[in-house]
N, C-alpha and C positions, 0 to 999 in steps of 0.2 A: 390781799387785793384791796383792802380798805385804803392803804397808802396810795394806790394808783387812782382810786376814785376821788380822793380828797385833794391830791396835788399832782401837778405834772412833774414826774420824777423818773429817774433812771435807777436800775438795779445794778450795783457794782458786782461784777463777776471775777475780776482779777485786778490786783493793785500792782502796777509796774514800779512806781517809785513815789516816795514822799520826801520832799526836801524842804528845808526851812531857811528863810532869810528874814532877819529882823522881826521874828515873831509871827510871820505869815508862812503857813505851810502850803506848798504847791503839790497837788496830787495829780498823778498820771495814772489813769485807770482804763479798763475795758468795762463797758456796761452792756446791758441788753439792747442798747441803741447804738453801740459803736464806741470808738475811742473818745475819751474826754480828759481834759486837763482843766483843773479848777483850783482856786485859792480858798483857804479857810483862814479867816482873820483871827478869830477868838475860839480856840479849841474848847474851852470850858463851856461856852454858850452854844456852839454850833456843831459839836459832835456829841450826840446823845447815845449813851449805852442803855439799851432796853433789855428786858428779860430774854433769856434763851440765846444770848450772843448776837442779838439784833442791834444794828446801828442805824441812826438817822443822821445825815450830814447835810448841813446847809452851807453853800459856798458864799463867797463875797457878793455875788449877784442875786442871791436869794433862791438859786436853784437847789432842789433837794435830791439827794442820792440816798439809796438804801442798801444796806448789807443785811439780807434776811437772816443769815446765820454766819458769823465770822468763822465758826468751826468748819464750815463747808468750803471755805477758801483754801487755796494751796498754802502750804506751810510758810512759804516766803511772804505771800500776801498777808497772811494772818499776823506774822511777826511785824510787818510794816505798820499795820493798823494798830497793833498793840503798843507801838512806840508813841502813838499820838493820843493815847488815852491813859 
């Protein structure tokens, strides 16, 4: 809950697709606030792997998304996330 009190962010519950064009990845996801599509420009700087399978992702517009535990996602979603890290 600290994440929510510090930032306006959404929690990713499902990853539908991640595609890449010219080094920019486009994510299509379901969050606790509904469907979202966003771009991540620099994976190394904007996708942070934290302890216990937690991810913090910042999109090109500065919006923040959280995956509290990648191991709780579906196998397909988890595989997509792991291709980006």
